[in-house]
C-alpha positions as a Python dict, from the first residue, in 0.01 Angstrom:
ca = {
    (1, 'M'): (0, 0, 0),
    (2, 'T'): (-22, 123, 356),
    (3, 'P'): (232, 356, 513),
    (4, 'T'): (530, 187, 663),
    (5, 'T'): (673, 258, 1002),
    (6, 'S'): (1043, 235, 1059),
    (7, 'A'): (1199, -90, 1164),
    (8, 'P'): (1315, -81, 1524),
    (9, 'S'): (1609, 149, 1572),
    (10, 'T'): (1940, -25, 1578),
    (11, 'T'): (2259, 109, 1722),
    (12, 'T'): (2560, 14, 1515),
    (13, 'P'): (2862, 28, 1745),
    (14, 'S'): (3118, 65, 1467),
    (15, 'T'): (3169, 422, 1354),
    (16, 'T'): (3365, 528, 1050),
    (17, 'P'): (3630, 798, 1092),
    (18, 'L'): (3424, 1022, 865),
    (19, 'L'): (3113, 980, 1079),
    (20, 'G'): (3322, 1071, 1384),
    (21, 'A'): (3429, 1392, 1210),
    (22, 'L'): (3064, 1475, 1129),
    (23, 'V'): (2967, 1421, 1493),
    (24, 'D'): (3239, 1664, 1600),
    (25, 'E'): (3117, 1930, 1355),
    (26, 'V'): (2753, 1891, 1460),
    (27, 'R'): (2853, 1905, 1828),
    (28, 'E'): (3033, 2234, 1765),
    (29, 'T'): (2730, 2381, 1589),
    (30, 'V'): (2471, 2263, 1842),
    (31, 'S'): (2681, 2381, 2139),
    (32, 'Q'): (2639, 2742, 2024),
    (33, 'G'): (2284, 2739, 2163),
    (34, 'L'): (2132, 2923, 1866),
    (35, 'P'): (1759, 2929, 1778),
    (36, 'P'): (1628, 2604, 1623),
    (37, 'E'): (1588, 2739, 1268),
    (38, 'L'): (1945, 2872, 1262),
    (39, 'T'): (2083, 2556, 1421),
    (40, 'A'): (1913, 2348, 1150),
    (41, 'F'): (2050, 2572, 875),
    (42, 'L'): (2408, 2563, 1005),
    (43, 'T'): (2391, 2188, 1072),
    (44, 'G'): (2277, 2137, 713),
    (45, 'E'): (2582, 2326, 592),
    (46, 'R'): (2801, 2094, 799),
    (47, 'L'): (2628, 1779, 669),
    (48, 'A'): (2633, 1862, 297),
    (49, 'P'): (3002, 1783, 221),
    (50, 'Y'): (2974, 1438, 381),
    (51, 'L'): (2697, 1322, 148),
    (52, 'A'): (2939, 1261, -139),
    (53, 'A'): (3170, 1037, 69),
    (54, 'D'): (3143, 663, 3),
    (55, 'D'): (3291, 578, 343),
    (56, 'L'): (3053, 766, 571),
    (57, 'L'): (2854, 452, 662),
    (58, 'T'): (2948, 90, 726),
    (59, 'D'): (2786, -188, 523),
    (60, 'A'): (2563, -273, 821),
    (61, 'Q'): (2441, 88, 840),
    (62, 'R'): (2325, 64, 475),
    (63, 'E'): (2101, -239, 532),
    (64, 'G'): (1729, -205, 468),
    (65, 'D'): (1429, -409, 580),
    (66, 'P'): (1186, -560, 327),
    (67, 'E'): (887, -483, 552),
    (68, 'R'): (944, -113, 628),
    (69, 'Y'): (1205, 160, 610),
    (70, 'R'): (1483, 105, 857),
    (71, 'Q'): (1637, 345, 1106),
    (72, 'H'): (2001, 299, 1210),
    (73, 'L'): (2098, 509, 1510),
    (74, 'L'): (2448, 632, 1428),
    (75, 'H'): (2507, 864, 1724),
    (76, 'A'): (2318, 1004, 2022),
    (77, 'E'): (2496, 1282, 2207),
    (78, 'A'): (2540, 1202, 2578),
    (79, 'D'): (2357, 1519, 2686),
    (80, 'G'): (2059, 1446, 2456),
    (81, 'S'): (2116, 1759, 2245),
    (82, 'F'): (2128, 1583, 1909),
    (83, 'S'): (2119, 1247, 1734),
    (84, 'I'): (2225, 1126, 1392),
    (85, 'V'): (2043, 842, 1215),
    (86, 'A'): (2055, 679, 875),
    (87, 'L'): (1718, 591, 723),
    (88, 'V'): (1727, 318, 459),
    (89, 'W'): (1431, 303, 220),
    (90, 'L'): (1366, 19, -22),
    (91, 'P'): (1157, 103, -332),
    (92, 'G'): (798, 203, -245),
    (93, 'Q'): (851, 244, 130),
    (94, 'Y'): (710, 561, 286),
    (95, 'T'): (611, 725, 610),
    (96, 'A'): (274, 824, 744),
    (97, 'I'): (204, 1198, 739),
    (98, 'H'): (383, 1329, 1047),
    (99, 'D'): (562, 1614, 1220),
    (100, 'H'): (863, 1614, 1453),
    (101, 'V'): (970, 1661, 1814),
    (102, 'S'): (1256, 1898, 1726),
    (103, 'W'): (1450, 2071, 1451),
    (104, 'C'): (1574, 1833, 1185),
    (105, 'V'): (1820, 1827, 898),
    (106, 'T'): (1800, 1567, 623),
    (107, 'G'): (2061, 1491, 360),
    (108, 'V'): (2011, 1234, 86),
    (109, 'Y'): (2312, 1005, 80),
    (110, 'E'): (2205, 760, -188),
    (111, 'G'): (1915, 743, -433),
    (112, 'E'): (1630, 989, -423),
    (113, 'E'): (1348, 1074, -182),
    (114, 'S'): (1011, 1225, -266),
    (115, 'E'): (849, 1449, -9),
    (116, 'R'): (500, 1595, 12),
    (117, 'R'): (463, 1889, 252),
    (118, 'Y'): (138, 1985, 423),
    (119, 'R'): (-25, 2270, 608),
    (120, 'L'): (-279, 2207, 884),
    (121, 'V'): (-608, 2391, 828),
    (122, 'P'): (-806, 2430, 1153),
    (123, 'A'): (-1172, 2332, 1167),
    (124, 'A'): (-1398, 2598, 1014),
    (125, 'E'): (-1649, 2575, 1299),
    (126, 'P'): (-1639, 2464, 1662),
    (127, 'G'): (-1665, 2087, 1674),
    (128, 'G'): (-1559, 2061, 1310),
    (129, 'T'): (-1265, 1866, 1177),
    (130, 'A'): (-928, 2003, 1077),
    (131, 'R'): (-777, 1895, 746),
    (132, 'L'): (-444, 1893, 569),
    (133, 'V'): (-363, 2085, 252),
    (134, 'A'): (-65, 1987, 39),
    (135, 'T'): (169, 2282, -4),
    (136, 'G'): (425, 2124, -231),
    (137, 'D'): (600, 1820, -366),
    (138, 'V'): (978, 1803, -360),
    (139, 'V'): (1214, 1545, -507),
    (140, 'N'): (1539, 1534, -311),
    (141, 'P'): (1826, 1376, -510),
    (142, 'A'): (2152, 1247, -366),
    (143, 'G'): (2351, 1532, -215),
    (144, 'S'): (2052, 1754, -136),
    (145, 'V'): (2000, 1890, 214),
    (146, 'C'): (1691, 2040, 376),
    (147, 'G'): (1614, 2147, 729),
    (148, 'F'): (1324, 2270, 935),
    (149, 'A'): (1201, 2339, 1283),
    (150, 'P'): (849, 2294, 1422),
    (151, 'P'): (583, 2415, 1379),
    (152, 'G'): (507, 2384, 1010),
    (153, 'D'): (704, 2065, 955),
    (154, 'I'): (424, 1829, 846),
    (155, 'H'): (521, 1595, 563),
    (156, 'R'): (531, 1245, 415),
    (157, 'V'): (851, 1097, 271),
    (158, 'R'): (880, 807, 28),
    (159, 'N'): (1123, 627, -194),
    (160, 'A'): (966, 655, -538),
    (161, 'C'): (1272, 533, -727),
    (162, 'T'): (1363, 178, -829),
    (163, 'G'): (1669, 142, -605),
    (164, 'T'): (1753, 187, -238),
    (165, 'A'): (1749, 537, -93),
    (166, 'I'): (1952, 631, 214),
    (167, 'S'): (1924, 958, 401),
    (168, 'I'): (2114, 1099, 696),
    (169, 'H'): (1894, 1275, 954),
    (170, 'I'): (2021, 1494, 1234),
    (171, 'Y'): (1768, 1576, 1506),
    (172, 'G'): (1787, 1814, 1799),
    (173, 'A'): (1660, 1536, 2027),
    (174, 'D'): (1775, 1214, 2192),
    (175, 'I'): (1654, 947, 1950),
    (176, 'A'): (1821, 674, 2158),
    (177, 'R'): (1578, 760, 2438),
    (178, 'L'): (1273, 853, 2227),
    (179, 'G'): (1311, 583, 1961),
    (180, 'T'): (1177, 815, 1691),
    (181, 'S'): (1171, 1178, 1582),
    (182, 'V'): (797, 1168, 1511),
    (183, 'R'): (588, 1384, 1741),
    (184, 'R'): (248, 1319, 1587),
    (185, 'V'): (101, 1112, 1301),
    (186, 'Y'): (-185, 1277, 1113),
    (187, 'A'): (-489, 1075, 1008),
    (188, 'L'): (-687, 1377, 884),
    (189, 'A'): (-859, 1434, 555),
    (190, 'T'): (-635, 1580, 289),
    (191, 'D'): (-726, 1790, -10),
    (192, 'A'): (-747, 1629, -355),
    (193, 'A'): (-395, 1737, -447),
    (194, 'A'): (-257, 1557, -144),
    (195, 'A'): (-389, 1209, -225),
    (196, 'A'): (-66, 1017, -274),
}
């Protein structure tokens, strides 16, 4: 199976009251102008309680795509300071190895996501080729939250379970304008432990 890219981003105009409350909390956190790592940490704390709520998303915002994981744009702040998306993963769907344009917080809303994290090892000699080394595998169950800020945010995410997985992602970027949070896709050699 080859890596899947996300289905085109869709904006769902209907917003649940709970999603509106989350937007307000994220706006308050982001407006503090703190460093990216701290902003991600505090945003994750704001997101966590919402992951147990059945009414955070509409039915349309839970829809997947049989060809590739699907991104639903839930909110893009008018000033471009943050965006909230729902990613819907059917069984077996996964990303390419990638990093991001900004800080990011991810919370698993439904199902379970598997993540492999990598470290970039520069070329040993001039003209040589860099490679990726797996630094860990993490299984993120429903309700779990993680956050990060570049650099050092290289990973691959997949739905390794038998049902649908849905995750809520909050990025410190304007995903409505960019279309994606991915800064770079890595097509480098990986160590033996990273062959997934």
